[in-house]
PLY file of the C-alpha trace (Angstrom):
ply
format ascii 1.0
element vertex 707
property float x
property float y
property float z
element edge 706
property int vertex1
property int vertex2
end_header
138.84 343.27 3.28
142.50 343.08 4.44
142.34 346.74 5.47
139.13 346.17 7.50
140.62 343.12 9.25
143.76 345.17 10.04
141.75 348.09 11.56
139.62 345.69 13.57
142.94 344.08 14.89
144.19 347.50 15.95
140.85 348.32 17.71
140.95 344.97 19.67
144.53 345.51 20.49
143.80 349.05 21.71
140.95 347.84 23.79
143.04 345.02 25.45
145.84 347.55 26.16
143.38 349.96 27.73
142.32 347.30 30.19
145.79 346.29 31.37
146.01 348.51 34.43
146.30 346.38 37.59
144.38 347.29 40.70
146.67 348.21 43.57
145.69 347.69 47.26
145.44 351.39 47.73
143.11 351.52 44.58
141.01 348.80 46.16
140.76 350.07 49.72
141.28 353.87 49.75
140.53 354.75 46.06
137.21 352.94 46.27
135.73 355.89 48.23
137.85 358.70 46.90
139.68 359.17 43.64
137.98 355.98 42.03
134.53 356.77 43.23
131.98 357.25 40.48
130.94 360.87 39.94
127.30 361.68 40.47
125.07 364.78 40.79
125.57 366.74 44.03
122.58 368.30 45.88
119.99 366.70 43.66
116.44 367.32 44.99
112.97 368.50 43.93
112.25 372.22 44.07
108.55 371.87 43.05
106.68 369.33 41.05
108.19 370.35 37.76
111.66 371.54 38.66
114.72 369.90 40.36
118.04 371.49 41.44
121.59 370.31 41.78
125.01 371.68 42.26
127.21 372.36 39.36
130.26 374.76 38.79
129.78 376.29 42.27
126.17 377.18 41.60
122.76 375.75 42.41
121.14 374.98 39.02
117.52 374.31 38.38
116.20 372.14 35.53
112.69 371.71 34.18
111.49 368.12 34.11
109.17 369.03 31.31
111.39 370.93 28.98
114.94 370.39 30.23
115.55 374.10 30.41
118.35 374.96 32.95
118.71 378.19 34.98
121.20 379.33 37.57
119.35 379.68 40.97
122.23 381.18 42.83
125.98 381.24 42.53
128.50 380.89 45.27
129.54 384.50 44.94
125.81 385.57 45.13
125.24 383.29 48.12
128.18 384.77 49.93
127.01 388.30 49.15
123.40 387.46 50.40
124.58 385.72 53.62
127.67 387.83 54.18
129.53 384.57 54.68
132.80 383.28 53.25
131.68 379.91 52.00
134.30 378.20 49.92
131.78 375.95 48.18
127.99 375.43 47.99
127.12 373.93 51.26
124.22 371.50 52.21
120.91 372.94 51.23
117.32 372.03 50.93
114.16 373.65 49.59
111.63 374.68 52.31
109.25 376.32 49.86
109.45 377.22 46.18
111.40 380.29 46.74
112.88 379.57 50.23
116.24 377.81 50.55
117.72 376.52 53.75
121.46 376.74 53.67
123.54 375.18 56.48
127.28 375.23 57.06
129.57 374.87 60.07
126.72 375.31 62.73
125.26 378.25 60.85
121.75 378.33 59.24
120.45 380.82 56.70
116.87 380.77 55.29
117.27 382.55 51.92
114.51 384.04 49.81
115.86 383.36 46.28
113.48 385.85 44.59
114.28 388.69 46.93
117.98 387.68 47.32
117.62 388.29 50.99
118.15 386.34 54.29
114.84 385.79 56.11
116.35 383.98 58.97
119.83 383.34 60.45
120.72 381.03 63.40
124.06 380.31 64.61
124.71 377.36 67.09
127.49 377.18 69.82
130.74 375.61 68.87
130.03 372.33 70.81
126.54 371.85 69.38
125.65 368.43 68.05
122.53 366.57 66.70
121.03 369.79 65.18
117.46 369.56 63.90
115.96 372.50 62.03
112.10 373.10 62.38
110.74 374.50 59.09
107.49 375.64 60.63
108.85 376.79 63.92
111.95 378.37 62.51
114.21 377.12 65.25
117.10 374.58 65.66
116.82 372.01 68.47
120.29 370.75 69.38
122.36 368.99 72.10
125.37 370.24 74.03
126.90 367.71 76.22
124.06 365.58 77.52
121.43 368.39 77.49
118.94 369.70 75.00
118.64 373.35 73.76
116.80 375.25 71.12
118.22 378.33 69.11
115.37 380.69 68.15
115.05 383.07 65.20
115.41 386.12 67.55
118.97 385.07 68.37
118.03 383.73 71.77
118.86 380.15 73.02
116.70 378.24 75.53
117.93 375.32 77.57
115.19 372.61 77.57
116.89 370.13 79.98
119.43 370.63 82.74
119.84 367.10 84.25
122.23 365.81 81.68
125.33 363.97 82.84
125.97 361.21 85.34
124.25 358.72 83.29
121.51 360.98 82.08
121.47 361.72 78.30
118.83 363.94 76.57
118.09 364.45 72.87
120.34 361.74 71.47
119.77 358.34 69.96
118.79 355.49 72.35
118.63 351.69 72.26
122.12 351.63 70.48
120.59 352.74 67.11
118.38 349.60 66.78
114.84 349.62 65.78
115.43 352.23 62.91
116.32 354.88 65.60
118.94 357.31 64.22
118.38 360.33 66.49
116.75 361.75 69.57
114.95 364.84 68.57
111.46 365.05 66.86
110.13 368.49 66.03
106.37 368.73 65.78
104.66 369.41 62.38
103.66 372.92 63.12
106.74 373.83 65.16
105.04 374.22 68.62
106.82 371.34 70.36
110.01 369.41 70.56
109.85 365.74 71.46
113.07 364.13 72.70
114.52 360.98 74.11
115.65 360.98 77.74
118.03 358.09 78.49
118.87 357.02 81.99
121.80 354.58 81.77
123.16 355.20 85.31
122.27 351.64 86.26
124.45 350.31 83.38
127.99 349.47 84.49
130.94 351.52 83.09
132.70 349.46 80.48
136.56 350.11 80.59
138.15 351.69 77.48
141.57 353.13 77.67
143.07 355.87 75.45
146.66 354.73 74.98
147.65 357.88 73.07
147.65 360.21 75.97
150.99 361.00 77.77
149.62 358.72 80.56
146.99 356.30 79.41
143.48 357.64 80.24
140.52 355.69 81.36
137.55 356.59 79.14
134.62 354.27 80.03
131.46 353.84 78.15
128.08 352.42 78.98
127.66 348.98 77.50
124.51 346.99 78.56
125.40 343.35 78.05
122.93 340.64 77.17
121.03 339.45 80.25
122.25 342.36 82.39
120.65 345.70 83.29
119.49 347.93 80.35
119.03 351.65 80.30
115.65 353.27 80.86
114.11 355.56 78.22
111.27 358.14 78.32
110.01 360.68 75.85
109.78 364.31 76.80
107.52 366.91 75.07
108.81 370.41 75.32
106.16 373.27 74.77
107.97 376.16 73.12
105.33 378.75 74.06
105.10 377.81 77.80
108.57 376.51 78.28
107.18 373.45 80.11
108.13 369.79 79.55
105.79 366.82 79.81
107.00 363.25 79.79
104.84 360.53 78.33
103.62 358.08 80.96
104.97 355.03 79.22
104.99 352.95 82.49
106.74 349.80 83.44
108.78 347.80 82.94
111.21 350.77 82.63
113.67 348.74 80.36
111.17 348.32 77.51
111.95 349.91 74.13
110.38 353.12 72.92
110.60 353.18 69.14
109.54 354.94 66.00
107.89 358.06 67.59
105.43 359.92 65.17
103.44 363.11 65.65
99.83 363.33 64.70
99.29 366.23 62.12
97.34 368.27 64.69
100.27 367.98 67.29
97.81 366.58 69.83
99.13 363.09 70.05
102.34 361.09 69.87
102.32 357.49 68.51
105.03 354.98 69.30
105.79 351.36 68.66
106.66 349.97 72.11
108.48 346.72 72.50
109.02 344.56 75.53
112.48 343.50 76.59
111.97 340.16 75.15
111.38 341.75 71.68
108.58 339.43 70.89
105.51 341.71 71.61
104.95 345.17 70.13
102.09 347.60 70.91
101.44 350.75 68.78
100.43 353.22 71.59
98.95 356.78 71.38
99.65 359.40 74.03
98.21 362.84 74.58
100.86 365.56 74.18
99.34 367.94 76.84
99.22 365.50 79.64
101.43 362.66 78.65
98.65 360.24 79.37
98.23 357.03 77.32
95.07 357.10 75.31
95.01 353.57 73.85
96.74 350.70 72.16
95.89 350.71 68.54
97.19 347.22 67.73
99.63 344.72 68.84
102.11 342.25 67.10
103.61 339.14 68.49
106.04 336.51 67.38
107.63 333.24 68.54
110.95 334.73 67.52
110.97 338.47 67.52
109.14 341.66 66.34
111.29 344.39 64.96
109.58 347.69 64.37
111.71 349.75 62.00
109.39 352.35 60.47
107.27 355.04 62.13
103.65 355.47 61.02
102.90 357.98 58.15
99.75 359.93 58.41
97.46 360.36 55.39
97.38 363.87 54.06
93.84 363.25 52.64
92.35 361.82 55.84
94.04 362.83 59.09
92.29 359.99 60.88
94.26 357.33 58.88
97.82 356.36 58.57
100.05 353.94 56.70
102.47 351.46 58.41
105.15 349.26 56.92
105.22 345.89 58.85
106.44 342.37 58.36
103.49 340.83 60.24
102.50 338.54 57.27
106.12 337.41 56.87
107.15 340.05 54.38
107.43 343.91 54.68
104.26 345.22 53.31
102.25 348.55 53.57
99.10 348.66 55.70
96.42 351.24 56.11
94.86 351.77 59.53
92.56 354.31 61.14
93.39 356.08 64.45
91.09 353.61 66.19
93.45 350.89 65.38
91.23 349.24 62.79
92.81 347.83 59.66
91.48 349.55 56.63
93.37 347.75 54.06
96.56 345.78 53.30
97.78 347.74 50.26
100.69 345.45 49.09
101.06 341.61 49.43
103.15 338.83 48.18
106.32 336.93 48.81
108.56 339.97 48.41
109.73 343.04 50.49
108.71 346.62 50.30
112.02 348.37 51.02
110.84 351.90 50.96
107.64 353.98 50.70
108.36 356.86 48.28
104.86 358.57 48.69
101.50 358.96 47.10
99.75 360.93 44.49
97.67 363.93 45.55
94.49 361.84 46.15
96.48 358.89 47.64
94.92 356.55 44.97
98.48 355.53 43.86
101.37 354.47 46.14
104.91 354.52 44.93
107.35 352.08 46.47
110.73 350.50 46.18
110.55 346.73 46.41
112.06 343.35 45.46
109.10 341.94 43.59
110.86 340.72 40.55
114.16 339.55 42.13
115.61 339.69 45.69
118.92 340.73 44.14
117.29 343.89 42.66
115.62 346.90 44.12
113.05 348.47 41.81
110.50 351.28 41.81
106.82 350.46 41.34
103.38 352.23 41.54
100.57 350.42 43.22
96.91 351.04 42.77
95.63 351.48 46.40
92.25 350.14 45.77
93.03 347.12 43.56
96.60 346.44 44.55
97.57 346.32 40.89
101.26 347.02 40.35
103.43 348.46 37.59
107.18 348.54 37.50
108.56 351.98 36.73
112.26 351.20 36.63
112.91 349.09 33.57
116.47 348.10 33.63
118.00 345.35 35.78
119.85 346.80 38.83
119.51 348.52 42.19
117.10 351.49 41.92
116.33 354.29 44.35
113.62 356.88 43.65
112.78 360.32 44.79
109.15 361.39 44.06
108.28 364.93 43.08
105.84 366.81 45.35
102.77 365.99 43.40
104.06 362.58 42.10
104.27 363.56 38.44
107.90 362.55 38.18
110.59 360.38 39.85
114.27 360.85 39.89
115.62 357.40 39.55
119.25 356.82 40.78
120.51 353.34 39.85
123.50 351.13 39.12
123.95 347.64 37.62
126.72 345.19 37.23
128.45 347.03 34.46
127.00 350.46 35.15
128.50 352.58 38.09
125.61 355.02 38.23
122.87 356.51 36.35
120.05 359.11 37.07
116.89 358.81 34.91
114.00 361.19 34.91
110.85 359.00 34.88
107.28 360.17 34.66
104.75 358.34 36.89
103.04 356.94 33.84
106.07 354.79 33.34
107.83 356.59 30.56
111.49 357.24 30.80
111.68 360.91 29.85
115.45 361.02 29.73
118.73 360.25 31.33
120.00 363.36 33.17
123.27 361.97 34.42
125.48 358.87 33.73
128.70 358.21 35.54
131.87 357.35 33.72
133.42 354.07 34.81
136.42 354.80 37.04
137.50 351.13 36.55
137.34 351.18 32.66
141.19 351.01 32.46
141.58 348.20 34.98
141.89 344.53 34.19
139.41 342.76 36.47
138.64 339.17 37.12
135.30 337.96 35.79
132.42 338.58 38.18
129.85 335.66 38.13
126.56 335.38 40.08
125.66 331.74 41.33
122.56 330.42 42.89
122.64 327.42 45.23
120.22 325.69 47.46
120.07 325.25 51.30
120.82 321.81 52.36
117.16 321.04 52.93
116.39 322.41 49.41
113.97 325.00 50.88
115.65 328.25 49.85
117.82 329.61 47.18
121.21 330.98 48.33
122.86 333.79 46.18
126.57 334.09 45.75
129.22 335.83 43.70
132.40 334.38 42.24
135.23 336.44 41.04
137.86 334.61 38.94
141.59 335.52 38.87
142.79 337.91 36.21
144.07 335.91 33.09
142.06 332.93 34.37
143.16 329.56 32.97
140.47 326.85 33.66
143.30 324.21 33.48
145.03 325.63 36.54
144.31 325.30 40.34
143.55 328.36 42.25
143.31 329.15 45.91
140.04 330.73 47.28
139.36 333.47 49.73
135.85 333.52 51.04
134.65 336.86 52.23
131.75 336.52 54.71
129.42 338.58 56.73
126.20 336.64 57.14
124.38 338.61 59.82
120.93 340.18 59.88
120.33 343.42 57.87
122.99 342.52 55.45
123.06 341.61 51.80
126.43 341.27 50.20
125.33 340.01 46.77
123.05 342.03 44.54
122.79 343.18 40.85
124.17 346.62 41.59
127.51 347.78 40.25
129.98 344.82 40.02
127.31 342.79 41.84
128.26 344.80 44.98
131.70 343.21 45.13
134.38 344.71 47.30
137.15 345.94 45.39
139.61 344.14 47.76
138.15 340.93 46.11
139.17 342.16 42.75
142.64 343.01 44.12
142.95 339.34 45.48
141.81 338.10 42.08
144.63 340.10 40.56
146.98 338.33 42.82
145.85 334.90 41.55
142.98 334.10 43.99
139.35 333.21 43.49
137.17 335.49 45.61
133.75 334.04 46.82
130.84 335.50 48.87
127.49 334.03 49.74
124.39 335.40 51.57
123.26 332.78 54.07
120.00 332.46 56.07
119.60 335.37 58.41
120.35 337.97 55.84
118.23 340.72 54.25
115.37 340.98 51.71
114.36 337.32 51.84
111.39 337.51 54.26
110.85 336.77 57.95
111.14 333.02 57.78
114.58 333.13 56.10
115.86 335.80 58.54
114.49 334.44 61.69
115.59 330.78 61.01
118.77 331.64 62.89
117.00 332.71 66.09
118.53 331.36 69.31
121.18 329.52 67.53
123.53 331.99 65.85
126.15 330.53 63.66
124.57 327.06 63.07
122.49 327.43 59.93
124.69 330.34 58.65
127.52 327.91 58.75
125.68 325.17 57.11
124.68 327.58 54.31
128.23 328.76 53.90
129.30 325.04 53.56
126.88 324.67 50.67
129.02 327.47 49.04
132.09 325.43 49.79
130.56 322.34 48.34
129.93 324.32 45.05
133.58 325.59 45.08
134.91 322.06 45.52
132.97 321.01 42.46
134.82 323.41 40.28
137.87 321.66 38.69
140.04 324.75 38.97
139.52 325.22 42.88
142.45 323.99 44.91
140.86 322.16 47.71
143.78 322.42 49.93
144.03 326.23 49.81
140.78 327.68 50.94
140.78 330.67 53.29
138.13 332.92 54.93
137.86 336.53 56.10
135.14 338.65 57.76
134.57 341.40 60.28
132.14 341.80 63.13
129.32 339.30 62.53
131.63 338.24 59.66
134.41 337.68 62.15
132.07 335.57 64.25
131.27 333.60 61.02
134.99 333.33 60.19
135.66 331.63 63.55
132.63 329.34 63.03
133.90 328.18 59.70
137.53 327.95 60.64
136.90 326.09 63.97
133.99 323.82 62.83
135.63 322.89 59.48
139.44 322.99 60.02
139.74 320.24 57.27
138.50 322.84 54.71
139.74 326.29 55.83
143.54 326.44 55.92
143.84 330.19 56.65
141.37 332.62 58.41
141.39 336.26 59.42
138.65 337.27 61.89
138.23 341.04 62.47
136.31 342.42 65.45
134.79 339.04 65.95
131.86 338.30 68.27
133.27 335.40 70.38
130.71 335.02 73.13
127.16 336.55 72.47
126.68 336.98 76.38
129.21 339.76 76.02
127.25 341.56 73.31
124.87 344.36 73.88
121.19 343.78 74.80
119.26 345.28 72.01
120.82 343.33 69.11
122.07 340.36 71.04
118.91 339.46 72.90
116.79 339.93 69.67
118.57 337.07 68.08
119.58 334.96 71.06
117.22 335.88 73.91
118.84 336.36 77.27
121.66 333.93 78.32
119.60 332.73 81.25
116.78 331.90 78.84
118.87 330.17 76.24
121.96 328.66 77.88
122.29 325.88 75.28
122.21 328.43 72.39
124.82 330.63 73.97
126.99 327.65 74.62
126.81 326.42 70.94
127.59 329.94 69.73
130.57 330.55 72.14
133.66 330.14 69.89
135.91 329.27 72.87
134.17 325.94 72.98
135.71 325.11 69.58
139.27 326.15 70.20
140.39 322.54 70.53
139.65 322.14 66.79
141.98 324.88 65.81
144.31 323.68 63.10
146.27 325.87 60.51
146.60 329.58 60.48
144.25 331.97 62.24
144.71 335.73 62.87
142.46 337.91 65.06
142.38 341.73 64.59
140.62 344.17 66.78
140.21 347.95 67.20
141.42 349.06 70.58
138.50 351.50 71.11
135.87 349.15 69.82
132.57 350.05 71.52
130.47 347.63 69.40
132.32 344.27 69.73
134.40 345.14 72.75
137.99 343.87 72.98
136.95 341.42 75.64
135.85 339.01 72.94
139.33 338.70 71.34
140.88 338.56 74.83
138.72 335.79 75.91
139.44 333.86 72.69
143.25 334.40 72.99
143.25 333.23 76.63
141.56 330.04 75.60
144.19 329.50 72.96
146.92 329.92 75.40
145.25 327.56 77.86
144.97 324.85 75.20
148.47 325.53 73.77
147.03 326.63 70.37
149.06 329.07 68.35
147.05 332.00 66.98
148.13 335.38 65.51
146.77 338.75 66.78
146.90 342.45 65.65
145.41 345.51 67.39
144.62 348.88 65.85
145.11 351.66 68.39
142.69 354.63 68.34
140.26 352.77 66.10
136.69 351.77 67.10
134.77 348.83 65.54
136.38 349.20 62.13
139.49 350.72 60.74
138.70 353.64 58.52
140.53 356.19 56.48
144.12 355.70 55.20
144.75 353.26 58.01
142.49 350.87 56.34
145.07 350.38 53.63
147.39 349.07 56.41
144.58 346.79 57.72
143.82 345.22 54.31
147.59 344.90 53.60
147.93 342.97 56.83
144.94 340.80 55.76
146.19 340.23 52.32
149.75 339.46 53.28
148.38 336.80 55.75
146.77 334.95 52.87
149.86 335.41 50.60
152.20 333.92 53.18
149.95 331.12 54.29
147.60 330.18 51.46
0 1
1 2
2 3
3 4
4 5
5 6
6 7
7 8
8 9
9 10
10 11
11 12
12 13
13 14
14 15
15 16
16 17
17 18
18 19
19 20
20 21
21 22
22 23
23 24
24 25
25 26
26 27
27 28
28 29
29 30
30 31
31 32
32 33
33 34
34 35
35 36
36 37
37 38
38 39
39 40
40 41
41 42
42 43
43 44
44 45
45 46
46 47
47 48
48 49
49 50
50 51
51 52
52 53
53 54
54 55
55 56
56 57
57 58
58 59
59 60
60 61
61 62
62 63
63 64
64 65
65 66
66 67
67 68
68 69
69 70
70 71
71 72
72 73
73 74
74 75
75 76
76 77
77 78
78 79
79 80
80 81
81 82
82 83
83 84
84 85
85 86
86 87
87 88
88 89
89 90
90 91
91 92
92 93
93 94
94 95
95 96
96 97
97 98
98 99
99 100
100 101
101 102
102 103
103 104
104 105
105 106
106 107
107 108
108 109
109 110
110 111
111 112
112 113
113 114
114 115
115 116
116 117
117 118
118 119
119 120
120 121
121 122
122 123
123 124
124 125
125 126
126 127
127 128
128 129
129 130
130 131
131 132
132 133
133 134
134 135
135 136
136 137
137 138
138 139
139 140
140 141
141 142
142 143
143 144
144 145
145 146
146 147
147 148
148 149
149 150
150 151
151 152
152 153
153 154
154 155
155 156
156 157
157 158
158 159
159 160
160 161
161 162
162 163
163 164
164 165
165 166
166 167
167 168
168 169
169 170
170 171
171 172
172 173
173 174
174 175
175 176
176 177
177 178
178 179
179 180
180 181
181 182
182 183
183 184
184 185
185 186
186 187
187 188
188 189
189 190
190 191
191 192
192 193
193 194
194 195
195 196
196 197
197 198
198 199
199 200
200 201
201 202
202 203
203 204
204 205
205 206
206 207
207 208
208 209
209 210
210 211
211 212
212 213
213 214
214 215
215 216
216 217
217 218
218 219
219 220
220 221
221 222
222 223
223 224
224 225
225 226
226 227
227 228
228 229
229 230
230 231
231 232
232 233
233 234
234 235
235 236
236 237
237 238
238 239
239 240
240 241
241 242
242 243
243 244
244 245
245 246
246 247
247 248
248 249
249 250
250 251
251 252
252 253
253 254
254 255
255 256
256 257
257 258
258 259
259 260
260 261
261 262
262 263
263 264
264 265
265 266
266 267
267 268
268 269
269 270
270 271
271 272
272 273
273 274
274 275
275 276
276 277
277 278
278 279
279 280
280 281
281 282
282 283
283 284
284 285
285 286
286 287
287 288
288 289
289 290
290 291
291 292
292 293
293 294
294 295
295 296
296 297
297 298
298 299
299 300
300 301
301 302
302 303
303 304
304 305
305 306
306 307
307 308
308 309
309 310
310 311
311 312
312 313
313 314
314 315
315 316
316 317
317 318
318 319
319 320
320 321
321 322
322 323
323 324
324 325
325 326
326 327
327 328
328 329
329 330
330 331
331 332
332 333
333 334
334 335
335 336
336 337
337 338
338 339
339 340
340 341
341 342
342 343
343 344
344 345
345 346
346 347
347 348
348 349
349 350
350 351
351 352
352 353
353 354
354 355
355 356
356 357
357 358
358 359
359 360
360 361
361 362
362 363
363 364
364 365
365 366
366 367
367 368
368 369
369 370
370 371
371 372
372 373
373 374
374 375
375 376
376 377
377 378
378 379
379 380
380 381
381 382
382 383
383 384
384 385
385 386
386 387
387 388
388 389
389 390
390 391
391 392
392 393
393 394
394 395
395 396
396 397
397 398
398 399
399 400
400 401
401 402
402 403
403 404
404 405
405 406
406 407
407 408
408 409
409 410
410 411
411 412
412 413
413 414
414 415
415 416
416 417
417 418
418 419
419 420
420 421
421 422
422 423
423 424
424 425
425 426
426 427
427 428
428 429
429 430
430 431
431 432
432 433
433 434
434 435
435 436
436 437
437 438
438 439
439 440
440 441
441 442
442 443
443 444
444 445
445 446
446 447
447 448
448 449
449 450
450 451
451 452
452 453
453 454
454 455
455 456
456 457
457 458
458 459
459 460
460 461
461 462
462 463
463 464
464 465
465 466
466 467
467 468
468 469
469 470
470 471
471 472
472 473
473 474
474 475
475 476
476 477
477 478
478 479
479 480
480 481
481 482
482 483
483 484
484 485
485 486
486 487
487 488
488 489
489 490
490 491
491 492
492 493
493 494
494 495
495 496
496 497
497 498
498 499
499 500
500 501
501 502
502 503
503 504
504 505
505 506
506 507
507 508
508 509
509 510
510 511
511 512
512 513
513 514
514 515
515 516
516 517
517 518
518 519
519 520
520 521
521 522
522 523
523 524
524 525
525 526
526 527
527 528
528 529
529 530
530 531
531 532
532 533
533 534
534 535
535 536
536 537
537 538
538 539
539 540
540 541
541 542
542 543
543 544
544 545
545 546
546 547
547 548
548 549
549 550
550 551
551 552
552 553
553 554
554 555
555 556
556 557
557 558
558 559
559 560
560 561
561 562
562 563
563 564
564 565
565 566
566 567
567 568
568 569
569 570
570 571
571 572
572 573
573 574
574 575
575 576
576 577
577 578
578 579
579 580
580 581
581 582
582 583
583 584
584 585
585 586
586 587
587 588
588 589
589 590
590 591
591 592
592 593
593 594
594 595
595 596
596 597
597 598
598 599
599 600
600 601
601 602
602 603
603 604
604 605
605 606
606 607
607 608
608 609
609 610
610 611
611 612
612 613
613 614
614 615
615 616
616 617
617 618
618 619
619 620
620 621
621 622
622 623
623 624
624 625
625 626
626 627
627 628
628 629
629 630
630 631
631 632
632 633
633 634
634 635
635 636
636 637
637 638
638 639
639 640
640 641
641 642
642 643
643 644
644 645
645 646
646 647
647 648
648 649
649 650
650 651
651 652
652 653
653 654
654 655
655 656
656 657
657 658
658 659
659 660
660 661
661 662
662 663
663 664
664 665
665 666
666 667
667 668
668 669
669 670
670 671
671 672
672 673
673 674
674 675
675 676
676 677
677 678
678 679
679 680
680 681
681 682
682 683
683 684
684 685
685 686
686 687
687 688
688 689
689 690
690 691
691 692
692 693
693 694
694 695
695 696
696 697
697 698
698 699
699 700
700 701
701 702
702 703
703 704
704 705
705 706
């Protein structure tokens, strides 16, 4: 017995010793995305319904979902021999067909027949090509160069589609400042006969002054920045016919500053469907246009709201019935899947309930079963489900608590489930669509296994009116002693489309919070009203009054903190960036008696100086909502400033322009209020790369010195 106890003692001692490594600031900031990032499978994707592939040991490997048998598809040496290239590693690839592999690297594209070990197609783009978009059916690459659109063809020729780019005209690039789910400006047609593209005219938008201070003589490098209530750019959608070489523009009509979003081709290439939104963003029409003429055929349906309508997903046509399509909408208050026909008639609402569909993964061959990701069981989780289209009956396929993301095999026999959980950095399970977990194909080792970390605790609070749950995360200091009093640093964001607290790895904590915990601080974060995955009412509660309910909810978190006997009420600080910078100012200026120290990064100070698409969605125009803009203008609270406040801003910020900080600093000077300020030359809206260590050292030291 004595021997067993002694061995157990040695084991416990060894375990304790193994977890004594302290997290440095470089570990927390730079290491998080580099040397301490969890390993995963590279290039993982389905080849066919039974086989998936991935990159391993400088080769593309295939594995049978049924048997687990592995084979080398092609090695790097073979790939270089086939393509006559000098690739140093397996580049980005995707399967076009069962034996056809598209390889792309450094503006070069090869379509490789794996069975024949031969190149079927090779396309090389010019050095300055951007926004490349490969057409599988058309065997061409559409791309932009400067502000014009081109296509590179399989015969080696390049055609210029537009020639009016420049002087405020931009072709083939993203529009509406990447809002409404827009991430690009080129839409190749299903059969490869056409290229649809955005044309943006921003000549009426004033040049906003940015300066490159790193030149020998500082250079003026203006950008187009449409501010709330001012003139907005005009967008049209062009359709280029590859055979005829002609371009037709859709007749989307007036007003010219409305938003064209979520373009989708019909399977037969005869029509384009778009969700069009008015400038006020409270009325959406799903419209259909004839490709050949650009004429508007009809409006299929409309959605209106007292707050705003935000189309984020293009329609997806049925592969069983080409006259039907699926649409993901929040029209009943939650994101759900609807089935319509091309006359605009609702065939069926497929999913329903007080939870969000976060992604449609696909259907089985007969479209009797829909596979989705959703928050059905818990808004802090993302799980994979299958739904019977006819009955609506659901079954959860991802069994473990966490954040799951699925990739459906072509015929929906299997799902690759990538997921993480609080104590699990990453795992990939192979799941059959009948719900059985066939096997784990990869599990990440924990890169933080040797680190001593503060305890990470999820908390649930209530809004002041008791209507909603608020979810938060508390990280206690290393070597926590409940008999001691500790300072607190609140990390806040709080804006739409964000969720900082989940049941993913470490409950989605930033490692900087662990670093602060190692320095003797409690780290706290709360998701307030306005944030993601809680339904439309929860999100739109902040409409026209940004900063009001969010601050009220954050103070519920403070009330909770003050109830804890080990929290030092005289030493509470707050830090956030962008919307979080705005929230940091709200908290510091509206509750100076609570927040002793604050660091606001890239803060929105006055929403009238923010861009149209995002700003007007949540605040309407300044001329329509003067009281709301006044209440959300942080300069109106400068008189309350007490204690320590630092503002930090990127000099080249094109998102929250430097004007915000300048306006705030000027008001501080006028009122004789002392405030600290630091600027990061060359950096845009956030500070990335190794310079981020400098940023977070600056933030940390400010708390060390003043809290």
